[in-house]
Residue frames relative to the residue before (quaternion, step in Angstrom):
aa qw qx qy qz dx dy dz
X 1.0000 0.0000 0.0000 0.0000 0.00 0.00 0.00
X 0.5230 -0.6237 0.4639 0.3497 3.61 -1.17 0.41
X 0.2349 -0.8097 0.5244 0.1194 3.57 -0.01 1.31
X 0.8041 0.1140 -0.0441 0.5818 3.58 1.03 -0.79
X 0.1127 -0.7785 0.6157 0.0461 3.53 -1.17 0.74
X 0.2447 -0.7512 0.5980 0.1351 3.54 -1.18 0.65
X 0.1518 -0.7870 0.5950 0.0594 3.58 -0.75 1.09
X 0.1510 -0.7682 0.6192 0.0607 3.57 -0.48 1.23
X 0.2143 -0.8552 0.4597 0.1070 3.54 0.23 1.32
X 0.7981 -0.0594 0.0865 0.5933 3.57 1.03 -0.80
X 0.3401 -0.7193 0.5544 0.2441 3.61 -1.11 0.58
X 0.5018 0.6555 -0.4146 0.3830 3.57 1.32 -0.04
X 0.0101 0.8040 -0.5929 0.0443 3.57 -0.98 0.85
X 0.4615 -0.6770 0.5006 0.2796 3.57 -1.14 0.61
X 0.6539 0.4059 -0.3138 0.5560 3.58 1.32 -0.05
X 0.1967 -0.7597 0.6056 0.1318 3.56 -1.27 0.33
X 0.0168 -0.8662 0.4984 -0.0332 3.53 0.61 1.26
X 0.5568 -0.6650 0.4019 0.2938 3.54 -1.00 0.91
X 0.7504 0.3710 -0.2218 0.5001 3.62 1.12 -0.46
X 0.4581 0.6783 -0.4557 0.3498 3.60 1.20 0.34
X 0.1690 -0.8009 0.5677 0.0878 3.57 -0.86 0.97
X 0.6342 0.5352 -0.3320 0.4485 3.61 1.25 0.22
X 0.5922 0.6262 -0.3823 0.3331 3.59 0.89 -0.92
X 0.0304 -0.7932 0.6066 -0.0444 3.52 -0.88 1.06
X 0.5458 -0.6321 0.4471 0.3204 3.55 -1.02 0.82
X 0.5943 -0.6054 0.3993 0.3475 3.58 -1.02 0.82
X 0.6474 0.5208 -0.3278 0.4497 3.60 0.97 -0.81
X 0.6438 0.5172 -0.3198 0.4645 3.57 1.04 -0.78
X 0.6166 0.5378 -0.3374 0.4655 3.58 1.08 -0.73
X 0.6742 0.4877 -0.2984 0.4676 3.58 0.88 -0.91
X 0.6226 0.5520 -0.3340 0.4428 3.56 1.06 -0.74
X 0.7134 0.4304 -0.2405 0.4979 3.57 1.14 -0.67
X 0.7193 -0.4624 0.2492 0.4547 3.58 1.22 0.31
X 0.5183 -0.6795 0.3937 0.3386 3.57 1.26 0.01
X 0.6805 -0.4811 0.3688 0.4116 3.53 -1.36 0.04
X 0.5436 -0.5880 0.4767 0.3627 3.55 -1.24 0.45
X 0.4895 -0.6870 0.4516 0.2905 3.60 -0.93 0.86
X 0.7158 -0.4417 0.3319 0.4270 3.53 -1.33 0.30
X 0.6506 0.5458 -0.3224 0.4182 3.58 0.92 -0.90
X 0.6042 0.5630 -0.3552 0.4379 3.59 1.07 -0.68
X 0.7049 0.4641 -0.2717 0.4624 3.57 0.83 -1.00
X 0.6499 0.5084 -0.3255 0.4617 3.59 1.02 -0.72
X 0.6409 0.5084 -0.3204 0.4775 3.59 1.00 -0.78
X 0.6434 0.5168 -0.3115 0.4710 3.56 1.00 -0.87
X 0.6583 0.5139 -0.3033 0.4588 3.59 0.93 -0.91
X 0.6498 0.5160 -0.3254 0.4535 3.58 0.95 -0.81
X 0.6407 0.5044 -0.3253 0.4789 3.59 1.00 -0.76
X 0.6512 0.5068 -0.3137 0.4699 3.58 0.98 -0.82
X 0.6209 0.5492 -0.3429 0.4419 3.58 1.01 -0.82
X 0.6725 0.4909 -0.2943 0.4691 3.57 0.97 -0.85
X 0.6639 0.4931 -0.2986 0.4764 3.58 1.20 -0.50
X 0.6286 -0.5784 0.3238 0.4068 3.60 1.27 -0.14
X 0.3956 0.7262 -0.4795 0.2937 3.60 1.24 0.15
X 0.2148 -0.7950 0.5606 0.0869 3.58 -0.96 0.95
X 0.8035 0.2732 -0.0962 0.5201 3.55 0.91 -0.99
X 0.0187 -0.7701 0.6374 0.0176 3.56 -1.07 0.80
X 0.1995 -0.7419 0.6309 0.1085 3.56 -0.99 0.96
X 0.1965 -0.7609 0.6101 0.1008 3.57 -0.85 1.02
X 0.1143 0.8164 -0.5455 0.1511 3.55 -0.53 1.17
X 0.2576 -0.7525 0.5839 0.1627 3.57 -1.32 -0.12
X 0.3984 0.1613 0.8643 0.2614 1.63 -1.72 -1.85
X 0.6023 -0.4957 0.4407 0.4442 3.50 -1.20 -0.66
X 0.3479 -0.7932 0.4562 0.2039 3.62 -0.24 1.24
X 0.6104 0.5635 -0.3642 0.4209 3.60 1.11 -0.54
X 0.6044 0.5364 -0.3571 0.4685 3.59 1.29 -0.12
X 0.4638 0.6388 -0.4755 0.3881 3.59 1.23 -0.02
X 0.5305 -0.7027 0.3632 0.3049 3.62 -0.58 1.14
X 0.7805 0.2700 -0.1526 0.5428 3.62 1.01 -0.75
X 0.1511 0.8372 -0.5179 0.0896 3.59 1.07 0.66
X 0.6726 0.5123 -0.3165 0.4302 3.59 0.78 -0.98
X 0.6710 0.4942 -0.3033 0.4622 3.59 0.88 -0.93
X 0.6523 0.5127 -0.3140 0.4617 3.57 0.95 -0.89
X 0.6497 0.5235 -0.3201 0.4488 3.59 0.88 -0.93
X 0.6762 0.4981 -0.2953 0.4555 3.58 0.84 -0.97
X 0.6647 0.5049 -0.3041 0.4590 3.58 0.94 -0.89
X 0.6686 0.5003 -0.3092 0.4550 3.60 0.91 -0.87
X 0.6366 0.5028 -0.3283 0.4839 3.58 1.03 -0.74
X 0.6497 0.5252 -0.3089 0.4545 3.56 1.03 -0.79
X 0.6494 0.5043 -0.3056 0.4803 3.57 1.23 -0.52
X 0.5879 -0.6270 0.3419 0.3799 3.57 1.30 -0.08
X 0.4545 0.6936 -0.4581 0.3202 3.61 1.22 0.09
X 0.3646 -0.6686 0.6011 0.2422 3.54 -1.26 0.59
X 0.1403 -0.8566 0.4965 0.0121 3.56 -0.34 1.30
X 0.0793 -0.7382 0.6679 0.0515 3.51 -1.23 0.75
X 0.1975 -0.7882 0.5759 0.0900 3.57 -1.11 0.68
X 0.1770 -0.7317 0.6467 0.1227 3.55 -1.09 0.83
X 0.1364 0.7979 -0.5707 0.1381 3.60 -0.69 1.05
X 0.4650 -0.6481 0.5052 0.3295 3.57 -1.23 0.34
X 0.5244 -0.7082 0.3595 0.3068 3.58 1.31 0.09
X 0.5885 0.6393 -0.3644 0.3350 3.59 1.17 -0.44
X 0.7148 0.4386 -0.2508 0.4836 3.61 1.20 -0.39
X 0.4642 0.6727 -0.4570 0.3509 3.59 1.24 0.07
X 0.0061 -0.7938 0.6063 -0.0470 3.55 -0.70 1.18
X 0.7570 -0.3722 0.2611 0.4694 3.58 -1.28 -0.07
X 0.6421 0.5355 -0.3280 0.4398 3.59 0.97 -0.83
X 0.6702 0.4848 -0.2944 0.4787 3.58 0.95 -0.89
X 0.6583 0.5035 -0.3100 0.4659 3.58 0.93 -0.88
X 0.6216 0.5321 -0.3346 0.4675 3.59 1.06 -0.72
X 0.6276 0.5370 -0.3258 0.4600 3.57 1.02 -0.83
X 0.6946 0.4704 -0.2763 0.4689 3.58 0.89 -0.95
X 0.6282 0.5157 -0.3458 0.4689 3.59 1.10 -0.60
X 0.6611 0.5018 -0.2977 0.4718 3.58 1.05 -0.77
X 0.7813 0.1189 -0.0344 0.6118 3.56 0.95 -0.93
X 0.2323 -0.8419 0.4706 0.1258 3.56 0.24 1.30
X 0.3120 -0.6973 0.6078 0.2168 3.56 -1.01 0.82
X 0.6239 -0.4905 0.4230 0.4373 3.55 -1.27 0.20
X 0.7566 -0.2169 0.1734 0.5920 3.56 1.00 -0.88
X 0.2396 -0.7094 0.6350 0.1900 3.53 -1.31 0.42
X 0.1936 -0.7748 0.5960 0.0834 3.56 -0.74 1.11
X 0.0814 -0.8062 0.5860 0.0063 3.58 -0.53 1.19
X 0.2630 -0.7672 0.5660 0.1479 3.57 -0.75 1.05
X 0.1626 -0.7701 0.6136 0.0639 3.54 -0.83 1.09
X 0.1946 -0.8313 0.5171 0.0602 3.56 -0.71 1.12
X 0.8159 -0.0016 0.0011 0.5781 3.58 1.21 0.06
X 0.4681 -0.6829 0.4953 0.2631 3.50 -1.36 0.11
X 0.7663 0.2271 -0.1638 0.5782 3.60 1.23 0.31
X 0.6256 -0.5245 0.4125 0.4041 3.57 -1.27 0.29
X 0.6050 0.5668 -0.3556 0.4316 3.57 1.10 -0.69
X 0.6578 0.4984 -0.3115 0.4711 3.58 0.96 -0.83
X 0.6368 0.5240 -0.3282 0.4607 3.59 0.97 -0.78
X 0.6379 0.5125 -0.3368 0.4658 3.59 1.00 -0.72
X 0.6846 0.4811 -0.2795 0.4708 3.58 1.00 -0.84
X 0.7743 0.3877 -0.1890 0.4631 3.58 0.82 -1.01
X 0.8153 0.2390 -0.0779 0.5216 3.57 1.04 -0.81
X 0.3516 -0.7582 0.4789 0.2687 3.58 1.32 -0.02
X 0.4883 0.6488 -0.4162 0.4092 3.54 1.01 0.93
X 0.3510 -0.7274 0.5546 0.2005 3.56 -0.89 0.98
X 0.8497 0.0140 -0.0627 0.5234 3.58 -0.79 1.08
X 0.2231 0.8198 -0.5005 0.1665 3.59 1.14 0.59
X 0.6405 0.5289 -0.3300 0.4485 3.57 1.01 -0.79
X 0.6572 0.5100 -0.3124 0.4586 3.58 0.89 -0.92
X 0.6620 0.5114 -0.3046 0.4554 3.57 0.97 -0.86
X 0.6532 0.5029 -0.3142 0.4708 3.57 1.00 -0.81
X 0.6446 0.5160 -0.3208 0.4641 3.59 0.98 -0.82
X 0.6142 0.5355 -0.3447 0.4661 3.57 1.04 -0.76
X 0.6625 0.5102 -0.3016 0.4581 3.58 0.94 -0.88
X 0.6579 0.5104 -0.3098 0.4589 3.58 0.94 -0.87
X 0.6682 0.4997 -0.3006 0.4620 3.57 0.96 -0.86
X 0.6258 0.5267 -0.3365 0.4667 3.59 1.07 -0.68
X 0.6447 0.5148 -0.3211 0.4651 3.58 0.96 -0.84
X 0.6602 0.5005 -0.3020 0.4717 3.54 0.97 -0.89
X 0.6371 0.5426 -0.3178 0.4457 3.58 0.98 -0.86
X 0.7477 0.3933 -0.2051 0.4941 3.58 1.00 -0.84
X 0.5308 -0.6900 0.3805 0.3120 3.57 1.25 0.30
X 0.3832 0.7256 -0.4819 0.3073 3.57 1.11 0.68
X 0.4537 -0.6687 0.5151 0.2860 3.58 -0.87 0.96
X 0.0038 0.8330 -0.5462 0.0883 3.55 -0.52 1.23
X 0.0884 -0.7575 0.6434 0.0666 3.54 -1.16 0.69
X 0.3053 -0.7477 0.5636 0.1735 3.55 -1.07 0.78
X 0.1754 -0.7611 0.6177 0.0921 3.56 -0.81 1.05
X 0.0931 -0.8051 0.5858 0.0058 3.57 -0.77 1.05
X 0.1017 -0.7841 0.6117 0.0244 3.56 -0.61 1.19
X 0.1591 -0.8105 0.5611 0.0542 3.57 -0.68 1.13
X 0.1347 0.7646 -0.6175 0.1261 3.56 -0.85 1.06
X 0.7857 -0.3759 0.1951 0.4508 3.57 -1.27 0.14
X 0.7002 0.5139 -0.2745 0.4126 3.57 0.96 -0.88
X 0.8049 0.2366 -0.1386 0.5263 3.63 1.17 -0.32
X 0.3573 0.7849 -0.4647 0.2007 3.61 1.25 0.06
X 0.6352 0.5424 -0.3387 0.4332 3.59 1.09 -0.62
X 0.6620 0.5107 -0.3022 0.4578 3.61 1.23 -0.31
X 0.3299 0.7846 -0.4859 0.1986 3.62 1.25 0.00
X 0.6994 0.4768 -0.2895 0.4468 3.60 0.69 -1.05
X 0.6601 0.5077 -0.3175 0.4535 3.58 0.96 -0.82
X 0.6530 0.5121 -0.3257 0.4531 3.60 0.98 -0.75
X 0.6409 0.4964 -0.3230 0.4883 3.58 1.04 -0.74
X 0.6273 0.5314 -0.3315 0.4628 3.57 1.04 -0.76
X 0.6211 0.5393 -0.3341 0.4602 3.58 1.07 -0.75
X 0.6434 0.5197 -0.3170 0.4642 3.58 0.96 -0.86
X 0.6615 0.5000 -0.3023 0.4701 3.58 0.96 -0.87
X 0.6625 0.5214 -0.3076 0.4411 3.57 0.92 -0.94
X 0.7294 0.4067 -0.2292 0.5000 3.59 0.99 -0.86
X 0.3348 -0.7563 0.4836 0.2864 3.57 1.34 -0.20
X 0.4299 0.6488 -0.4817 0.4029 3.52 0.95 1.06
X 0.4434 -0.6872 0.4911 0.3001 3.63 -0.77 0.89
X 0.1835 -0.7866 0.5839 0.0818 3.55 -1.06 0.79
X 0.1291 -0.7505 0.6422 0.0871 3.53 -1.15 0.72
X 0.1610 -0.8186 0.5500 0.0397 3.56 -0.59 1.20
X 0.0977 -0.7843 0.6113 0.0415 3.55 -1.03 0.86
X 0.1939 -0.7825 0.5838 0.0964 3.54 -0.78 1.07
X 0.6690 0.4739 -0.2915 0.4928 3.58 1.24 -0.44
X 0.1067 -0.7817 0.6136 0.0336 3.55 -0.84 1.03
X 0.4745 -0.6648 0.4996 0.2886 3.57 -0.89 0.95
X 0.5294 -0.6011 0.4799 0.3579 3.59 -1.13 0.54
X 0.7003 -0.4644 0.3370 0.4246 3.57 -1.32 0.01
X 0.0272 -0.8536 0.5200 0.0109 3.59 0.31 1.19
X 0.7435 0.2342 -0.2113 0.5897 3.61 1.27 -0.06
X 0.0220 -0.8499 0.5264 0.0093 3.62 0.65 1.05
X 0.6063 0.5681 -0.3584 0.4257 3.60 1.13 -0.55
X 0.6775 0.4873 -0.2829 0.4727 3.58 1.24 -0.45
X 0.8270 0.3178 -0.1475 0.4398 3.52 0.51 -1.19
X 0.2397 -0.8020 0.5156 0.1831 3.59 1.08 -0.61
X 0.5380 0.6173 -0.4036 0.4082 3.57 1.20 0.54
X 0.3534 -0.6914 0.5786 0.2496 3.52 -1.32 0.27
X 0.2156 -0.8212 0.5179 0.1049 3.55 0.22 1.33
X 0.6524 0.5483 -0.3247 0.4103 3.58 0.91 -0.90
X 0.6310 0.5363 -0.3401 0.4455 3.59 1.12 -0.56
X 0.7389 0.4078 -0.2214 0.4886 3.58 1.17 -0.49
X 0.5895 0.5660 -0.4022 0.4128 3.61 1.12 -0.27
X 0.6326 -0.5585 0.3903 0.3683 3.55 -1.25 0.47
X 0.5911 -0.4966 0.4643 0.4341 3.54 -1.29 0.15
X 0.6427 -0.5286 0.3629 0.4192 3.64 -1.10 0.47
X 0.6562 0.5230 -0.3144 0.4439 3.57 0.99 -0.79
X 0.6692 0.4755 -0.2994 0.4863 3.59 0.97 -0.82
X 0.6280 0.5335 -0.3354 0.4566 3.58 1.01 -0.79
X 0.6365 0.5246 -0.3203 0.4659 3.58 1.02 -0.80
X 0.6542 0.5113 -0.3176 0.4579 3.58 0.93 -0.86
X 0.6229 0.5334 -0.3362 0.4630 3.59 1.03 -0.81
X 0.6654 0.5060 -0.3060 0.4557 3.58 0.89 -0.92
X 0.6936 0.4720 -0.2861 0.4629 3.58 0.91 -0.86
X 0.6394 0.5006 -0.3291 0.4818 3.59 1.03 -0.69
X 0.6026 0.5364 -0.3532 0.4737 3.57 1.13 -0.60
X 0.6431 0.5109 -0.3297 0.4655 3.59 0.97 -0.79
X 0.5979 0.5484 -0.3574 0.4626 3.59 1.10 -0.65
X 0.6601 0.4889 -0.2945 0.4883 3.58 1.01 -0.87
X 0.6994 0.4922 -0.2772 0.4379 3.58 0.85 -0.99
X 0.7357 0.4305 -0.2409 0.4641 3.59 0.86 -0.94
X 0.2290 -0.8068 0.5205 0.1602 3.59 1.13 -0.52
X 0.8457 -0.0582 0.0769 0.5249 3.57 -0.76 -1.08
X 0.6651 0.4964 -0.3030 0.4684 3.61 1.24 -0.29
X 0.3848 0.7522 -0.4720 0.2517 3.58 1.26 0.14
X 0.6130 0.5467 -0.3562 0.4455 3.61 0.99 -0.75
X 0.6509 0.5069 -0.3158 0.4686 3.57 0.96 -0.85
X 0.6257 0.5404 -0.3314 0.4545 3.58 1.00 -0.83
X 0.6700 0.4878 -0.2983 0.4735 3.59 0.88 -0.93
X 0.6417 0.5273 -0.3276 0.4504 3.60 0.96 -0.84
X 0.6546 0.5029 -0.3122 0.4704 3.58 0.98 -0.80
X 0.6420 0.5104 -0.3274 0.4691 3.58 0.95 -0.84
X 0.6305 0.5422 -0.3264 0.4494 3.58 1.03 -0.82
X 0.6530 0.5047 -0.3100 0.4719 3.58 0.95 -0.86
X 0.6532 0.5126 -0.3150 0.4596 3.59 0.92 -0.91
X 0.6759 0.5034 -0.2967 0.4492 3.57 0.91 -0.93
X 0.7152 0.4667 -0.2575 0.4521 3.56 1.00 -0.81
X 0.8504 0.1850 -0.0492 0.4900 3.57 0.97 -0.72
X 0.5199 0.6708 -0.4261 0.3134 3.61 1.15 -0.25
X 0.5689 -0.6158 0.4233 0.3435 3.56 -1.11 0.72
X 0.5851 -0.5905 0.4142 0.3707 3.60 -1.08 0.61
X 0.4915 -0.6490 0.5040 0.2883 3.53 -1.23 0.57
X 0.4186 -0.6629 0.5552 0.2776 3.53 -1.23 0.52
X 0.7455 -0.3369 0.2703 0.5077 3.61 -1.19 -0.26
X 0.4963 -0.6593 0.4778 0.3014 3.58 -1.13 0.67
X 0.0535 -0.7989 0.5990 -0.0062 3.57 -0.64 1.14
X 0.5843 -0.5242 0.4558 0.4197 3.55 -1.31 0.01
X 0.0960 0.8547 -0.4933 0.1300 3.54 0.24 1.32
X 0.5385 0.6060 -0.4188 0.4092 3.60 1.23 0.13
X 0.7255 -0.4316 0.3044 0.4414 3.59 -1.25 -0.25
X 0.4970 0.6788 -0.4242 0.3351 3.59 1.22 -0.38
X 0.8321 0.1392 -0.1272 0.5217 3.56 -0.78 1.03
X 0.6639 0.4547 -0.3001 0.5122 3.56 1.32 0.11
X 0.7912 -0.0626 0.0526 0.6061 3.56 0.84 -1.03
X 0.7323 0.3507 -0.2120 0.5439 3.59 1.29 0.08
X 0.0562 -0.8009 0.5961 0.0075 3.57 -1.12 0.71
X 0.2715 -0.7327 0.6028 0.1615 3.53 -1.34 0.36
X 0.0702 -0.7658 0.6375 0.0464 3.58 -1.04 0.82
X 0.2702 -0.8026 0.5107 0.1484 3.58 -0.49 1.16
X 0.7510 -0.4415 0.2763 0.4059 3.55 -1.35 0.18
X 0.6646 0.4858 -0.3032 0.4800 3.58 1.21 -0.40
X 0.5542 -0.6307 0.3841 0.3841 3.57 1.29 -0.07
X 0.4978 0.6413 -0.4293 0.3959 3.56 1.16 0.61
X 0.2924 -0.7631 0.5557 0.1527 3.57 -0.85 1.01
X 0.0646 0.7598 -0.6450 0.0505 3.55 -1.13 0.79
X 0.6579 -0.5053 0.3533 0.4324 3.63 -1.19 0.18
X 0.8039 -0.0746 0.0709 0.5858 3.62 0.96 -0.80
X 0.7774 -0.4218 0.2265 0.4080 3.54 -1.33 0.30
X 0.8009 0.3462 -0.1607 0.4614 3.57 0.86 -0.90
X 0.5446 0.6451 -0.4018 0.3548 3.61 1.21 -0.07
X 0.3167 -0.7674 0.5352 0.1560 3.54 -0.73 1.14
X 0.7838 0.0162 -0.0333 0.6199 3.57 1.26 -0.28
X 0.5512 -0.1926 -0.8113 -0.0303 1.50 -2.12 1.32
X 0.0865 -0.7760 0.6221 0.0576 3.56 -1.20 0.56
X 0.0446 -0.7812 0.6223 0.0210 3.52 -1.28 0.48
X 0.3729 -0.7364 0.5219 0.2151 3.58 -0.77 1.04
X 0.3917 -0.7163 0.5298 0.2299 3.56 -0.89 0.95
X 0.5554 0.5874 -0.3970 0.4345 3.56 1.26 -0.17
X 0.7118 0.4063 -0.2359 0.5221 3.57 1.27 -0.37
X 0.7957 0.1645 -0.0537 0.5804 3.57 1.19 -0.52
X 0.5274 -0.6093 0.4790 0.3480 3.57 -1.13 0.51
X 0.6962 -0.4836 0.3274 0.4174 3.54 -1.26 0.34
X 0.6693 0.5080 -0.3088 0.4457 3.58 0.86 -0.93
X 0.6696 0.4943 -0.3002 0.4659 3.57 0.93 -0.87
X 0.6460 0.5121 -0.3180 0.4682 3.57 1.01 -0.82
X 0.6512 0.5206 -0.3143 0.4540 3.58 0.96 -0.86
X 0.6493 0.5065 -0.3226 0.4667 3.59 0.92 -0.83
X 0.6376 0.5139 -0.3235 0.4741 3.59 1.03 -0.77
X 0.6572 0.5148 -0.3128 0.4529 3.61 0.88 -0.97
X 0.6631 0.5076 -0.3102 0.4543 3.59 0.86 -0.94
X 0.6766 0.5052 -0.2951 0.4471 3.57 0.89 -0.95
X 0.7157 0.4548 -0.2572 0.4635 3.57 0.85 -0.99
X 0.5970 0.5758 -0.3626 0.4250 3.60 1.08 -0.66
X 0.6466 0.5315 -0.3160 0.4467 3.57 1.07 -0.72
X 0.6795 0.4983 -0.2812 0.4592 3.59 1.22 -0.46
X 0.4464 0.7088 -0.4583 0.2970 3.60 1.23 -0.14
X 0.4520 -0.7050 0.4705 0.2780 3.61 -0.81 0.93
X 0.4698 -0.6853 0.4727 0.2937 3.63 -0.90 0.81
X 0.4547 -0.6381 0.5388 0.3095 3.55 -1.27 0.37
X 0.2917 -0.8076 0.4937 0.1380 3.55 -0.23 1.31
X 0.5201 0.6620 -0.4125 0.3480 3.59 1.18 -0.43
X 0.6813 0.5012 -0.2858 0.4506 3.59 1.13 -0.63
X 0.4739 0.6933 -0.4344 0.3256 3.60 1.23 -0.24
X 0.8210 0.2243 -0.1851 0.4912 3.57 -0.79 1.04
X 0.4979 0.6736 -0.4294 0.3375 3.60 1.24 -0.11
X 0.2629 -0.7713 0.5642 0.1331 3.56 -1.05 0.84
X 0.5991 0.5868 -0.3513 0.4165 3.58 1.26 0.13
X 0.4030 0.7700 -0.4480 0.2098 3.59 1.23 -0.04
X 0.5885 0.5865 -0.3807 0.4059 3.63 1.15 -0.42
X 0.7706 0.2708 -0.1734 0.5503 3.60 1.22 -0.30
X 0.5196 0.6594 -0.4012 0.3662 3.59 1.28 0.18
X 0.4374 -0.7035 0.5061 0.2400 3.58 -1.11 0.75
X 0.4217 0.7428 -0.4515 0.2578 3.57 1.24 -0.02
X 0.0595 0.7019 -0.7097 -0.0109 3.49 -1.29 0.66
X 0.7256 -0.4390 0.2651 0.4587 3.58 -1.17 0.23
X 0.7346 0.4334 -0.2563 0.4548 3.56 0.79 -0.99
X 0.5799 0.5550 -0.3849 0.4556 3.61 1.09 -0.57
X 0.6523 0.5035 -0.3104 0.4740 3.57 0.96 -0.86
X 0.6398 0.5375 -0.3217 0.4453 3.58 0.96 -0.88
X 0.7160 0.4537 -0.2610 0.4619 3.58 0.83 -0.99
X 0.6143 0.5376 -0.3567 0.4544 3.60 1.00 -0.71
X 0.6763 0.4827 -0.2927 0.4732 3.58 0.94 -0.86
X 0.6677 0.5111 -0.3042 0.4477 3.58 0.98 -0.85
X 0.7553 0.3918 -0.2069 0.4830 3.57 0.90 -0.95
X 0.8239 0.2478 -0.0869 0.5022 3.57 0.87 -1.00
X 0.5421 -0.6838 0.3663 0.3230 3.59 1.26 0.00
X 0.8027 0.0818 -0.0437 0.5891 3.61 1.22 -0.14
X 0.5315 -0.6020 0.4849 0.3464 3.55 -1.36 -0.04
X 0.2404 0.8312 -0.4805 0.1429 3.57 1.27 0.29
X 0.6483 0.5273 -0.3346 0.4354 3.61 0.87 -0.89
X 0.6863 0.4736 -0.2833 0.4738 3.60 0.85 -0.95
X 0.6489 0.5211 -0.3186 0.4537 3.60 0.99 -0.82
X 0.6611 0.4937 -0.3061 0.4750 3.57 0.99 -0.81
X 0.6019 0.5411 -0.3570 0.4662 3.59 1.08 -0.64
X 0.6750 0.4956 -0.2955 0.4598 3.57 0.89 -0.95
X 0.6386 0.5172 -0.3256 0.4676 3.59 0.98 -0.79
X 0.6550 0.5068 -0.3128 0.4652 3.59 0.99 -0.81
X 0.6365 0.5102 -0.3287 0.4759 3.60 1.04 -0.70
X 0.6175 0.5357 -0.3387 0.4659 3.57 1.04 -0.78
X 0.6462 0.5134 -0.3154 0.4683 3.58 0.95 -0.86
X 0.6283 0.5343 -0.3284 0.4604 3.59 0.97 -0.85
X 0.6689 0.5027 -0.2979 0.4594 3.60 0.87 -0.99
X 0.6890 0.4871 -0.2912 0.4508 3.58 0.83 -0.97
X 0.6709 0.4904 -0.3051 0.4651 3.59 0.95 -0.83
X 0.6359 0.5140 -0.3293 0.4721 3.59 1.01 -0.75
X 0.6645 0.5033 -0.3037 0.4614 3.57 0.93 -0.92
X 0.6634 0.5103 -0.3132 0.4488 3.60 0.92 -0.86
X 0.6663 0.5095 -0.2915 0.4599 3.58 1.09 -0.78
X 0.7813 0.3700 -0.1801 0.4692 3.56 0.94 -0.92
X 0.7890 0.1553 -0.0852 0.5883 3.59 1.16 -0.53
X 0.1442 -0.8367 0.5226 0.0779 3.61 0.40 1.19
X 0.7159 0.4473 -0.2598 0.4690 3.57 1.09 -0.63
X 0.7094 -0.3826 0.2612 0.5311 3.59 1.29 -0.05
X 0.6366 -0.5777 0.3655 0.3570 3.56 -1.15 0.69
X 0.5955 0.5889 -0.3741 0.3983 3.59 1.14 -0.56
X 0.5488 0.6072 -0.3999 0.4126 3.59 1.27 -0.26
């Protein structure tokens, strides 16, 4: 059954980030028929509830720009769903924080794009974006809302990495850092060149490994030792298949009412305007099992440190013609692990 569902309420956003592959201009949305009404999402949620769904993620674009967000949130909580929200944090005000305090979400995930207003202007084309995001984070903290900070690192904000981690520590909010940015999997929507703004594979790998150092803390040495053992002795990987929860226990419904396994998958898809939720889910599950594996990953010994997933491989091949970016990231991580191990345990990781 679909244990979790993702509702992409709107692709419209008040920021215009260089690495976003979803944001769509309001006029383009209206040209395609506009956003789905409140009744659509409530009907969809009720069908999912009967199928056994427990968790719903409300996302966008910026979900707080969905015209009936408050009503939808209240109704979904009243139906018993465990809700999570993805937001850029800049639109969170006292009214929104009061709503979340009254009807607690499982968590609010706030994406931080920089450590200053100048970085936000460069990376997101937003005036005072940093101040607005900080205001939102402080309001969530004030109202006792469980919050996580998502940090996406790319060329336009890479110099702010340390400051963003320092912000997470100062606010005592857990942070999740991503150095890998998906290619332009919805070029018809965003009209951006994500690949031109993402880091080199080597820099992205370093960001990921430095994040693990922050996340693991005193256990980082153990993490590196385990990675070293896996790299030296782990069995080779087979072809890359769709082995995550997407299309198995999790689904995505975009702003047009189309179901897919996850946010970036162009197929399989099924419009809920043509089929009920149950029928669409059965189709998605059936077709997901037929997706051809990525044979390029067969025999690889780097999978324990590789960012590859089925859809990342699909998009890299579609946009860039190969898995070279992901392979170079994995090689750079291997180098990081080996150099760290050699520096700290000259006699071997078992020391």
